[in-house]
C-alpha positions as CSV (number, residue, x, y, z in Angstrom):
1,M,-14.4,20.2,30.1
2,R,-12.5,16.9,30.0
3,T,-11.1,17.9,26.5
4,S,-10.1,21.3,27.9
5,M,-8.3,19.6,30.8
6,L,-6.5,17.3,28.5
7,A,-5.4,20.2,26.3
8,M,-4.2,22.1,29.4
9,S,-2.2,19.0,30.5
10,A,-0.6,18.6,27.1
11,T,0.4,22.2,27.2
12,A,1.8,21.8,30.6
13,L,3.8,18.7,29.6
14,L,5.1,20.5,26.6
15,A,6.3,23.4,28.8
16,L,8.0,21.1,31.2
17,S,9.6,19.3,28.3
18,T,10.9,22.6,26.9
19,Q,12.2,23.6,30.3
20,A,14.0,20.2,30.7
21,F,15.7,20.6,27.4
22,A,16.8,24.2,28.2
23,A,18.1,22.9,31.6
24,G,20.1,20.2,29.8
25,E,22.9,22.6,28.7
26,L,26.1,23.9,30.2
27,N,28.3,26.6,28.7
28,I,31.9,26.6,29.9
29,Y,34.4,29.5,29.3
30,N,37.9,28.1,29.8
31,W,41.5,28.6,28.7
32,G,42.2,27.2,25.2
33,N,43.4,23.6,24.7
34,Y,42.8,23.0,28.4
35,T,39.6,20.9,28.6
36,N,39.7,17.2,28.0
37,P,37.0,16.2,25.5
38,E,36.7,12.8,27.2
39,L,35.8,14.5,30.5
40,I,33.1,16.5,28.7
41,K,31.7,13.4,27.0
42,K,31.7,11.6,30.4
43,F,29.8,14.4,32.1
44,E,27.3,14.7,29.2
45,K,26.5,11.0,29.4
46,A,26.3,10.9,33.2
47,H,23.9,13.9,33.5
48,D,22.3,14.2,30.0
49,V,23.7,17.7,29.6
50,K,24.9,19.2,26.4
51,V,28.2,21.0,27.1
52,T,29.7,23.8,25.0
53,V,33.3,24.9,25.7
54,T,34.5,28.4,24.5
55,D,38.2,29.2,24.8
56,Y,40.1,32.3,25.9
57,D,43.8,33.2,26.0
58,S,44.3,35.2,29.2
59,N,42.7,36.2,32.5
60,T,42.3,39.7,31.2
61,T,40.3,38.5,28.1
62,A,38.0,36.4,30.3
63,L,37.3,39.1,32.9
64,T,36.7,41.7,30.2
65,K,34.2,39.5,28.4
66,I,32.3,38.5,31.6
67,E,32.1,42.1,32.8
68,A,30.7,43.2,29.5
69,G,27.6,40.9,30.1
70,G,25.6,39.1,27.5
71,H,28.2,36.3,27.3
72,G,25.9,33.3,27.9
73,F,28.4,31.4,29.9
74,D,27.7,29.4,33.1
75,I,31.3,28.6,34.2
76,V,34.6,30.4,34.1
77,V,38.0,29.1,35.1
78,P,40.1,32.1,36.5
79,T,43.5,31.8,38.1
80,G,43.3,32.0,41.9
81,N,44.4,35.6,42.3
82,Y,41.7,36.7,39.9
83,V,38.9,35.1,41.9
84,P,38.7,37.9,44.5
85,I,38.3,40.4,41.7
86,Y,35.4,38.4,40.3
87,V,33.8,38.3,43.8
88,E,34.4,42.0,44.5
89,K,32.7,42.8,41.2
90,G,29.7,40.6,42.0
91,L,30.3,38.3,39.1
92,L,30.3,34.9,40.9
93,L,27.6,32.7,42.4
94,E,28.3,31.5,45.9
95,S,27.8,27.9,45.0
96,R,29.3,26.4,48.2
97,P,31.5,23.7,46.9
98,D,32.5,23.0,50.5
99,Q,29.1,21.5,51.0
100,M,29.2,19.3,48.0
101,A,29.5,15.5,48.3
102,N,32.9,15.2,46.6
103,F,34.5,18.1,48.5
104,K,36.0,15.4,50.8
105,N,38.4,14.5,48.0
106,V,40.0,18.0,47.8
107,S,43.6,17.9,49.2
108,E,43.9,19.5,52.6
109,N,46.2,22.2,51.3
110,W,43.6,23.3,48.7
111,K,40.5,23.3,50.9
112,D,41.1,26.7,52.4
113,V,43.0,29.1,50.1
114,P,43.6,32.9,50.3
115,W,41.7,33.6,47.1
116,D,38.6,31.7,48.2
117,P,38.5,31.1,52.0
118,K,36.8,27.8,52.9
119,R,36.0,27.3,49.2
120,H,32.6,29.1,49.0
121,Y,32.9,29.8,45.2
122,T,35.4,27.6,43.4
123,V,36.8,24.1,43.1
124,P,40.3,23.1,41.9
125,W,40.8,22.7,38.2
126,Q,44.6,22.4,37.8
127,W,47.7,24.0,39.3
128,G,51.2,24.5,38.1
129,T,54.0,27.0,37.4
130,T,54.9,29.6,34.8
131,G,58.5,29.3,33.5
132,V,60.3,29.1,30.2
133,A,60.5,26.4,27.5
134,V,63.4,26.0,25.1
135,D,64.3,23.8,22.2
136,T,67.7,22.5,23.4
137,S,68.8,21.8,19.8
138,V,68.7,25.6,19.3
139,Y,70.0,26.8,22.6
140,G,72.1,24.7,25.0
141,G,72.8,27.2,27.8
142,D,71.1,27.9,31.2
143,I,67.3,27.9,30.9
144,N,66.5,28.5,34.5
145,T,66.3,32.2,34.0
146,S,63.9,34.8,32.8
147,A,66.7,36.2,30.7
148,I,65.5,33.8,28.1
149,F,62.8,36.3,27.2
150,L,64.0,39.5,28.9
151,D,67.6,39.5,27.6
152,P,67.6,36.7,25.0
153,P,71.0,35.1,24.2
154,A,72.2,35.5,20.7
155,E,70.9,32.1,19.6
156,L,67.3,33.0,20.6
157,V,67.1,36.7,19.4
158,G,64.0,36.9,17.2
159,K,62.9,33.4,18.2
160,V,61.2,33.9,21.5
161,N,57.4,33.8,22.1
162,V,55.8,35.4,25.1
163,V,52.4,34.3,26.3
164,P,49.9,37.1,26.5
165,E,49.1,36.7,30.2
166,M,49.8,40.1,31.8
167,N,50.2,39.1,35.4
168,D,52.7,36.3,34.7
169,I,54.8,38.4,32.4
170,I,54.9,41.5,34.5
171,N,55.5,39.6,37.8
172,M,58.3,37.5,36.2
173,T,59.9,40.8,35.1
174,L,59.4,42.2,38.6
175,F,61.2,39.2,40.1
176,Y,64.0,39.7,37.4
177,V,64.6,43.3,38.5
178,G,64.4,42.6,42.2
179,G,60.8,43.8,42.8
180,E,57.8,42.3,44.6
181,P,54.4,41.3,43.2
182,C,51.7,44.0,43.3
183,T,54.1,46.8,44.0
184,T,53.0,50.4,43.4
185,D,56.6,51.7,43.5
186,K,56.8,53.6,40.2
187,T,60.6,53.5,40.2
188,V,60.5,49.7,40.2
189,L,57.7,49.6,37.7
190,K,59.6,51.9,35.3
191,K,62.4,49.4,35.4
192,V,59.9,46.7,34.5
193,R,58.5,48.8,31.7
194,D,62.0,49.6,30.3
195,V,63.2,46.0,30.4
196,L,60.0,44.8,28.6
197,V,60.1,47.5,26.0
198,A,63.8,46.8,25.3
199,A,63.2,43.1,25.1
200,K,60.1,43.1,22.8
201,P,62.1,43.8,19.5
202,K,64.0,40.5,20.3
203,W,60.7,38.5,20.4
204,L,59.1,36.6,17.7
205,S,55.5,36.8,18.9
206,M,53.1,37.2,21.8
207,D,50.9,34.1,21.3
208,Y,48.9,31.8,23.6
209,G,49.1,28.7,21.4
210,T,52.4,27.3,22.5
211,T,52.0,23.6,22.8
212,D,51.8,22.7,19.1
213,K,54.4,25.3,18.0
214,L,56.9,24.1,20.6
215,S,56.3,20.5,19.4
216,S,57.0,21.5,15.8
217,G,60.0,23.6,16.5
218,E,58.2,26.8,15.3
219,Y,58.9,28.3,18.7
220,P,62.5,27.6,19.8
221,A,61.8,29.4,23.1
222,T,58.7,30.7,24.9
223,V,57.4,31.8,28.3
224,N,55.2,28.9,29.0
225,W,53.3,26.9,31.6
226,N,54.7,23.6,32.8
227,G,51.9,21.3,31.6
228,S,51.9,22.8,28.1
229,T,55.7,22.2,28.0
230,F,55.2,18.7,29.2
231,R,52.8,18.0,26.3
232,A,55.2,19.5,23.8
233,R,58.2,17.4,25.2
234,L,56.2,14.2,24.6
235,N,56.0,15.2,21.0
236,N,59.6,16.7,20.8
237,P,62.1,15.3,23.3
238,K,64.4,18.3,22.6
239,V,62.0,20.6,24.5
240,A,63.0,21.4,28.1
241,Y,61.4,23.4,30.9
242,G,63.2,26.1,32.9
243,Y,62.3,27.4,36.4
244,P,63.6,31.0,36.5
245,K,65.9,31.4,39.5
246,E,65.0,35.1,39.8
247,G,61.4,34.0,40.6
248,Y,58.4,32.4,38.9
249,P,54.7,32.3,39.5
250,L,52.8,29.3,41.1
251,W,49.1,29.3,40.3
252,M,45.9,27.4,40.6
253,D,43.0,27.7,38.1
254,A,39.6,27.3,39.7
255,V,36.1,26.5,38.4
256,A,33.6,29.1,39.3
257,I,29.9,29.6,38.5
258,L,28.9,33.0,37.2
259,K,26.1,34.9,39.0
260,D,24.2,35.3,35.8
261,A,24.5,31.7,34.7
262,K,21.5,30.3,32.9
263,N,22.2,26.8,34.0
264,P,23.5,27.1,37.6
265,E,22.3,23.7,38.7
266,N,24.1,22.0,35.9
267,A,27.2,24.1,36.7
268,K,27.0,22.8,40.3
269,L,26.8,19.3,39.0
270,F,30.0,19.9,37.1
271,Q,31.8,21.4,40.1
272,N,31.0,18.3,42.1
273,F,31.8,16.0,39.1
274,I,35.4,17.2,38.7
275,M,36.1,16.7,42.4
276,E,35.8,12.9,41.8
277,P,39.3,11.5,41.6
278,E,38.9,9.6,38.4
279,N,37.4,12.7,36.7
280,A,40.1,15.0,38.1
281,A,42.7,12.5,36.6
282,L,41.1,13.0,33.2
283,I,41.7,16.7,33.4
284,S,45.4,16.2,34.3
285,A,46.0,13.4,31.8
286,F,45.0,15.8,29.0
287,A,46.6,19.1,30.0
288,R,49.4,17.5,32.1
289,Y,49.1,19.6,35.3
290,A,48.5,18.6,38.9
291,N,44.9,19.0,40.1
292,G,44.6,19.1,43.9
293,I,42.2,16.1,44.2
294,D,43.4,13.3,46.5
295,G,43.2,9.8,45.0
296,S,43.5,11.1,41.4
297,E,47.1,10.0,41.1
298,A,46.0,6.3,40.8
299,F,44.2,7.1,37.6
300,M,46.9,9.3,36.0
301,P,49.6,8.4,33.4
302,E,52.7,7.0,35.1
303,E,55.0,9.5,33.4
304,M,53.3,12.4,35.4
305,R,54.8,11.1,38.6
306,T,58.4,11.8,37.5
307,A,58.1,14.5,34.8
308,P,60.6,17.3,35.2
309,E,57.9,19.8,34.4
310,I,55.9,18.5,37.4
311,V,58.6,17.7,39.9
312,T,60.4,21.0,40.6
313,P,64.1,20.7,41.2
314,E,64.8,21.1,45.0
315,A,67.2,24.0,44.4
316,L,64.6,26.0,42.5
317,K,61.5,25.4,44.6
318,S,62.0,28.5,46.8
319,A,62.0,30.7,43.8
320,G,58.3,29.9,43.1
321,Q,55.5,31.8,44.7
322,F,51.7,32.2,44.4
323,L,50.8,35.7,43.2
324,P,48.6,37.7,45.5
325,T,45.5,39.6,44.3
326,C,46.8,43.1,43.6
327,S,45.2,46.4,44.6
328,G,43.2,48.4,42.0
329,E,46.1,50.9,41.9
330,S,48.6,48.2,41.2
331,R,46.4,46.6,38.5
332,D,46.0,50.0,36.8
333,L,49.8,50.4,36.8
334,Y,50.3,46.9,35.4
335,T,47.7,47.6,32.7
336,A,49.4,50.8,31.6
337,I,52.7,48.9,31.1
338,W,50.9,46.1,29.3
339,T,49.0,48.5,27.0
340,E,52.2,50.2,26.0
341,L,53.8,46.8,25.3
342,Q,51.0,45.9,22.9
343,K,51.8,49.0,20.7
């Protein structure tokens, strides 16, 4: 009897040990070249959790993969205007970041946002702008315009990269032709389609990996995000960032837990962890975007306080706007244009 009890106890301990090992994992699905390895190491050490990070190159790619199921991810980092789509499709866990210990560190203007009222699902990761980046040794003209990729000057024909992020590209083109985000006006959208189709033969590529190729000069011009451009300029001082005067997107990427996460408690630990100012600063110091966490500035590199990619020129601030979550009809029309552009 005693032997039997000991055997049962050993079996129970083995089961608990196995469960603990399984619980010591976290699988993050995030934009490529966007996650500081030092942040991951720090989290692993603090919580004895093994973290795996898998990259994606666009919101569309991420959403399609998550919707398909069987992905094995615990966390995804969508842009704000995609969060309501995830919620509507029942893909996110209501993890209640607003009740977590470190939520007090979230800046007031990011505590209650249109895409996640009262922050029931997401915590800030980073926020920034989408504009254009140019190697000024190749082109010395005005860079504060989407004409850089929609009607490239002679010096840049055949040398422009366009990031494969549908919402950014279509909305920048909408601004360029005088339209508004999420329109369903087919006359306006035909203009968008015509401008993009006419521009594409003047492009070099549609590629996500801009930071290194801007740094090396392989991409003399590209649609790009401000932090990526900042990183490239640190390697190549000839790189400059432009804020299109016709209009450009503002965005915030947010950390959400998937409803079918295998490790939801570890994912909640991670959400709380990145709302700690010193940890938020690690995120920003790597990818070079602002983060929305009060107190993180004290831990960030000095050059981030004055960088032209972070500090928007006063005259161009009003041209930036956060993109709303579009209706299903609008998303379908965008997708039709985007699909044609890929041909």
